[in-house]
N, C-alpha and C positions, 0 to 999 in steps of 0.2 A: 579980821580980813582973811586969814587963812581958812577959818572954818566956813566962811561964806563961799570962797572959791571951791572948797571941798564939797560943799552941798551942791553947788552948781554942776560940778563935774559928775557927782554921783547921780544927780537928776538927769543929766545929759546921757550918761551911760545907760540908765534904766530905760529911758525913752527910746534910745537907739536900739536896744535889745528887743524891746516890745515891737518896734516897727519892723525889725528884721524878722521876728517870729511871725508877725501878721502877714508880711509879704511872702514868706516861705510857705505858710499854710495856704494862703490864697493861690499861689502858683501851683502847689501840689494838688489842691482841690480842682483847679482848672484842668490840670493834666489828667486827673483820674476821671473827671466827668466827660472829657473828650473821648476817652477809651470806653 
């Protein structure tokens, strides 16, 4: 039970970090291409 919850939390953490990085890179790229 505990390991399953830990795996889900770890998976959620990694996916949210990846999404944040992707959004940041896309936003930065959009800003640089405008200028």
